[in-house]
C-alpha angles and dihedrals in degrees: 000000000000109000105165144331112289120293109239105279087196089063091050091051098042096045092054116098102213112350140334138196127223130189116234133190106205124207109192127194094042126145094250143010112257147139099243110177143345112230122221091261091058096258114144115226108216126185118208129188096218119094122248095254136105092001091294094130093048091049092049091047090058092045091048094048092046091055094042094050094036093235135124118272088239088065091063122071132174101222097173109032104155114174092270136076097271115092139167114221122200115207110202126195 
């Protein structure tokens, strides 16, 4: 499954004209926040420190991505957040 280290998510966001969506596989309860891998299907595997309870992991994911991409939290939206690890993140401009 692992093809290569993650393609620059900043490039994906900054090269989009209006907005773009990326698929994320979230791993909560990790020792640090990081973008770990990009899978062959383009999904970014992201590790988050927060536990998977009471929306904590989702909130920390938005916070982490806003800092990583240097954008406002309001520009990041989880549009498909099912109660599992797979998410679709919309990056608005």
